[in-house]
C-alpha positions in Angstrom: -0.8 0.9 32.3 2.4 0.3 30.2 2.2 0.8 26.5 3.2 -2.9 26.1 0.5 -4.3 28.4 -2.0 -6.1 26.2 -5.5 -5.1 27.1 -8.1 -7.9 27.2 -10.9 -7.5 24.7 -13.7 -9.8 23.7 -12.4 -12.3 21.2 -13.5 -11.5 17.6 -15.0 -8.2 18.5 -14.8 -5.6 15.7 -13.9 -2.0 15.2 -13.2 0.0 12.0 -11.3 3.2 11.1 -11.8 4.9 7.7 -9.7 7.6 6.3 -11.8 9.8 4.0 -11.3 12.4 1.3 -12.4 16.0 1.8 -13.4 17.2 -1.6 -14.2 20.6 -3.2 -17.7 20.8 -4.8 -16.2 23.3 -7.3 -13.5 21.3 -9.0 -13.5 17.9 -7.4 -10.0 18.4 -6.0 -9.0 17.7 -2.4 -9.4 20.7 -0.3 -8.6 21.8 3.3 -11.5 21.4 5.7 -10.6 19.0 8.5 -10.3 21.7 11.2 -13.7 23.2 10.4 -15.4 19.8 10.0 -14.1 18.6 13.4 -15.1 21.8 15.2 -18.6 21.6 13.7 -19.1 17.9 14.5 -18.0 18.3 18.1 -20.8 20.7 18.8 -23.3 17.9 19.1 -23.4 14.4 20.6 -22.8 11.7 18.0 -21.8 8.1 17.6 -18.3 7.2 16.5 -15.1 9.1 16.8 -13.7 11.8 14.4 -10.0 12.7 14.2 -7.6 14.6 12.0 -5.1 12.9 9.8 -1.8 13.9 8.2 -3.2 16.7 6.0 -6.1 19.1 6.1 -7.7 17.3 3.2 -8.3 14.1 5.2 -10.5 13.0 8.1 -10.6 9.8 10.0 -13.8 8.3 11.4 -13.9 5.2 13.7 -16.5 3.1 15.3 -16.9 1.7 18.8 -16.5 -2.0 19.7 -19.0 -4.4 18.1 -19.7 -8.1 18.5 -21.3 -8.4 15.0 -20.6 -6.9 11.6 -24.2 -6.0 11.3 -24.1 -3.6 14.3 -20.8 -2.3 13.1 -22.4 -1.4 9.7 -25.3 0.3 11.5 -22.9 2.6 13.4 -20.9 3.3 10.2 -24.1 4.5 8.6 -24.7 6.9 11.6 -21.1 8.1 11.5 -21.5 8.8 7.8 -24.7 10.8 8.4 -23.0 12.9 11.0 -20.0 13.6 8.7 -22.2 14.4 5.7 -24.4 16.8 7.7 -21.3 18.8 8.8 -19.8 18.7 5.3 -23.0 20.0 3.7 -23.0 23.0 6.0 -19.5 23.8 4.9 -20.2 23.1 1.2 -17.8 20.2 1.1 -18.0 16.7 -0.3 -16.8 13.5 1.3 -15.5 10.5 -0.7 -14.1 7.1 -0.2 -11.3 5.6 -2.4 -7.7 4.8 -1.6 -6.2 7.8 -3.4 -7.6 10.9 -4.9 -7.4 10.6 -8.7 -5.7 13.8 -9.5 -4.6 15.8 -6.4 -1.0 17.0 -6.3 0.8 16.2 -3.0 2.8 19.4 -3.0 -0.4 21.4 -2.5 -1.4 19.6 0.7 -1.2 21.3 4.1 0.0 19.4 7.1 -2.7 19.3 9.9 -1.6 21.5 12.8 -0.8 18.8 15.3 2.7 18.2 16.9 3.0 14.6 15.8 2.1 15.4 12.2 4.7 18.2 12.1 7.3 15.9 13.6 6.5 13.3 10.9 6.8 16.0 8.2 10.2 16.9 9.5 11.3 13.3 9.5 9.9 12.1 6.3 10.0 15.2 4.1 7.9 15.0 0.9 6.7 11.5 1.9 4.5 13.0 4.6 2.4 14.9 2.1 2.5 11.9 -0.3 0.9 10.1 2.6 -2.4 11.7 1.6 -3.8 8.3 0.8 -6.8 6.7 2.4 -7.2 3.3 4.1 -9.5 1.2 6.1 -8.2 -0.3 9.3 -10.0 -3.3 10.8 -9.5 -4.2 14.5 -10.3 -7.7 15.6 -10.4 -8.4 19.4 -7.9 -10.8 21.0 -8.0 -12.2 24.5 -4.2 -11.8 25.0 -1.0 -10.8 23.2 0.0 -14.3 22.2 -3.3 -14.8 20.2 -2.7 -11.4 18.6 0.8 -12.4 17.5 -0.6 -15.7 16.1 -3.3 -13.8 14.1 -0.8 -11.2 12.9 1.2 -13.9 11.2 -1.6 -16.2 10.2 -3.5 -13.4 8.5 -0.6 -12.7 6.2 -1.7 -15.7 4.1 -4.9 -13.9 3.3 -3.6 -10.4 3.0 -3.9 -10.4 -0.9 -7.6 -11.0 -0.5 -8.1 -7.8 1.5 -5.9 -5.9 -1.0 -7.8 -7.0 -4.1 -11.3 -6.8 -2.6 -10.8 -3.2 -1.3 -8.7 -1.9 -4.2 -9.9 1.6 -5.0 -6.9 3.7 -6.2 -6.2 3.0 -9.8 -5.6 6.7 -10.5 -2.9 8.8 -8.9 -1.6 12.3 -9.7 -3.9 12.4 -12.7 -2.8 9.2 -14.5 -4.0 5.6 -14.6 -1.2 3.8 -12.7 -2.2 0.4 -14.1 -2.4 -0.7 -10.5 -5.7 -1.6 -8.8 -4.3 -0.2 -5.6 -1.7 2.5 -6.1 -2.0 3.5 -2.5 0.2 0.6 -1.4 3.1 2.1 -3.3 2.9 5.3 -1.2 2.8 3.3 2.0 5.7 1.1 1.0 8.1 4.1 0.8 8.2 4.3 4.6 11.0 2.4 6.3 8.7 0.8 8.9 6.1 -0.4 6.5 5.6 -4.0 5.1 5.5 -7.0 7.4 6.2 -7.5 11.1 9.2 -9.5 12.3 8.8 -13.2 13.0 8.2 -13.3 16.7 5.8 -16.0 18.1 4.9 -14.7 21.6 3.9 -11.4 23.0 7.0 -11.5 25.3 9.2 -11.7 22.2 7.4 -8.8 20.6 7.9 -6.6 23.7 11.6 -7.4 23.6 11.7 -6.4 19.9 9.8 -3.2 20.6 12.1 -2.3 23.5 15.2 -2.8 21.4 13.8 -0.6 18.6 12.9 2.1 21.1 16.4 2.0 22.7 17.9 2.3 19.2 15.8 5.5 18.8 14.0 4.0 15.7 10.5 4.3 17.3 8.9 6.2 20.1 5.6 4.3 20.2 3.6 1.6 18.5 2.2 4.3 16.1 5.6 4.4 14.4 5.1 1.0 12.9 3.3 1.2 9.5 3.1 -2.5 9.0 0.3 -4.1 6.9 -0.8 -5.9 10.1 0.2 -4.9 13.6 -0.9 -5.6 17.2 -2.7 -2.8 19.0 -2.1 -3.6 22.7 -4.0 -0.6 24.1 -7.1 -1.8 22.3 -6.4 -5.5 22.8 -6.7 -6.1 19.0 -4.8 -7.1 15.9 -5.2 -4.4 13.3 -5.4 -5.1 9.5 -4.1 -1.9 7.8 -3.7 -3.0 4.2 -7.2 -2.1 2.7 -7.9 0.9 0.6 -10.9 2.9 1.9 -13.8 1.5 -0.1 -16.2 3.6 -2.0 -19.2 2.5 0.0 -20.2 1.7 3.6 -21.4 -1.8 2.4 -17.9 -2.8 1.2 -16.3 -1.5 4.4 -18.7 -3.6 6.5 -18.2 -6.6 4.3 -14.4 -6.4 4.7 -14.8 -6.3 8.5 -17.1 -9.3 8.4 -14.5 -11.2 6.3 -11.7 -10.3 8.7 -13.8 -11.5 11.7 -14.7 -14.8 9.9 -11.1 -15.5 8.8 -9.9 -14.9 12.3 -12.4 -17.3 13.8 -11.3 -19.9 11.2 -7.7 -19.4 12.0 -8.2 -19.5 15.8 -10.5 -22.6 15.8 -8.8 -24.7 13.1 -5.2 -23.6 13.3 -4.7 -24.7 9.7 -1.0 -24.2 9.4 2.2 -23.8 11.4 3.4 -20.2 12.1 7.0 -19.8 10.9 9.1 -17.7 8.5 7.9 -19.8 5.5 4.6 -17.9 5.6 6.5 -14.9 4.3 8.5 -16.6 1.5 6.2 -15.2 -1.2 4.6 -12.4 0.8 6.0 -9.6 -1.2 5.2 -11.0 -4.6 1.6 -12.0 -3.5 1.2 -8.4 -2.2 2.4 -6.9 -5.5 0.2 -9.2 -7.6 -2.9 -8.2 -5.6 -2.1 -4.5 -5.8 -1.2 -4.6 -9.5 -3.9 -6.9 -10.9 -6.5 -7.2 -8.1 -8.6 -10.3 -8.2 -7.0 -11.3 -11.6 -3.6 -11.5 -10.0 -1.7 -14.6 -9.3 -1.3 -16.1 -5.8 1.2 -18.6 -4.5 0.1 -20.5 -1.4 3.0 -20.3 1.0 1.8 -23.5 2.7 1.0 -25.8 -0.2 3.4 -24.0 -2.7 0.6 -24.2 -5.3 0.2 -21.3 -7.7 -3.2 -20.1 -9.0 -5.4 -17.1 -9.4 -6.2 -14.8 -6.5 -9.9 -14.9 -7.3 -10.0 -18.7 -7.2 -8.2 -18.8 -3.9 -10.6 -16.3 -2.4 -13.6 -18.3 -3.6 -12.1 -21.5 -2.2 -11.5 -19.8 1.1 -15.1 -18.8 1.3 -16.1 -22.4 1.2 -13.8 -23.2 4.1 -15.2 -20.3 6.1 -18.9 -21.3 5.6 -19.4 -22.9 9.1 -17.6 -20.0 10.8 -19.7 -17.5 8.9 -22.8 -19.3 10.1 -21.7 -19.1 13.7 -20.9 -15.4 13.4 -23.8 -14.3 11.3 -21.6 -13.0 8.5 -22.8 -15.3 5.7 -24.8 -12.5 4.0 -21.8 -10.2 3.9 -19.5 -12.9 2.6 -22.0 -13.7 -0.1 -21.9 -10.1 -1.2 -18.1 -10.3 -1.3 -18.4 -13.4 -3.5 -20.6 -11.5 -5.9 -18.1 -8.6 -5.9 -15.2 -11.0 -6.7 -17.1 -12.2 -9.7 -18.4 -8.7 -10.8 -15.3 -6.6 -10.0 -13.9 -4.3 -7.3 -14.1 -0.6 -6.8 -11.1 0.0 -9.0 -13.0 -1.5 -11.9 -16.0 0.7 -11.1 -13.7 3.8 -11.2 -12.2 2.9 -14.5 -15.6 2.1 -16.0 -17.0 5.4 -14.7 -14.0 7.4 -16.0 -14.3 5.7 -19.4 -17.8 7.0 -19.8 -17.1 10.6 -19.1 -13.3 11.0 -19.7 -13.3 13.4 -16.8 -11.4 12.8 -13.5 -13.3 15.5 -11.7 -16.6 13.9 -12.8 -15.3 10.6 -11.4 -14.7 12.2 -8.0 -18.1 13.8 -7.9 -19.6 10.4 -8.7 -17.5 8.8 -6.0 -18.8 11.3 -3.5 -22.4 10.6 -4.6 -21.8 6.9 -4.2 -20.5 7.4 -0.7 -23.5 9.5 0.2 -26.2 7.2 -1.2 -24.8 3.7 -0.4 -26.9 1.8 2.1 
């Protein structure tokens, strides 16, 4: 099978990847442990998949394919239990969050894998600064053309995902004033940001072939776009989210992605063209900087408002689709979160009470362990 052959998958099926922090119990800093964790986990049968990431202080977990967000959430709970059991044996902690609050990138160790060493050679210090943590959501597509449609159509709602998942206000020991500082680290890479405006899978394969002939990319993995197609899985992959602090939020975000995709595929509410990206960068910045309190310009209507209001209005449009998918409960939880505040707000409130970033990390790890 060619790398550019788009695999068929069940429409609107779901899968999730989470990049997680490996934390020292002693001082709350990131610590190496991925190699030992992976070796221990692989000794027994388990649900989910566990992989290394760029540095030894990270581990990626992923689910299988699910038709419902509820079954996805159940597997994530099992995956967490497997990971925590191994971490406890090694006296390590596991935490969510888009960036560790006070780790220093220069202290990180690249995981011993050829691809990671190649990226380290190519990107220099950016590779270690890539010790940030995201949630990736895969939504099944029946063919490549539908994946390209969703890739572009989802860009209208990308600020929602940024603001709802934002969990990286602190970076290198300081409050960045951003809700999601993680996105600034991602944006430094030359193949980050948005995908090109192609409208069919055949056009995308031509683009990829050209980039490969130029020597810019070797595989689809070299694109760090906010949203990208994943042909070997038969999915469109939303990559913009910070890793949430809880399993619940990760599940809710997947449910929201599934519901938005159904709405877009069934109702086709706007035309796909370059105008969708006219305010993409500024909307992305507003969501990362201010979260749900940020501004949002609708690229279709050209109306300007608050991101929170736009999200709540979108939930009303999604109601019949949520009913069909069984995601209404998850979306209602997100509605309450939008009114109450995201993980970044929780982190700032928690730090304000203790004045200690290590204490914040320990409380994050406890929240990850106990969330249901």
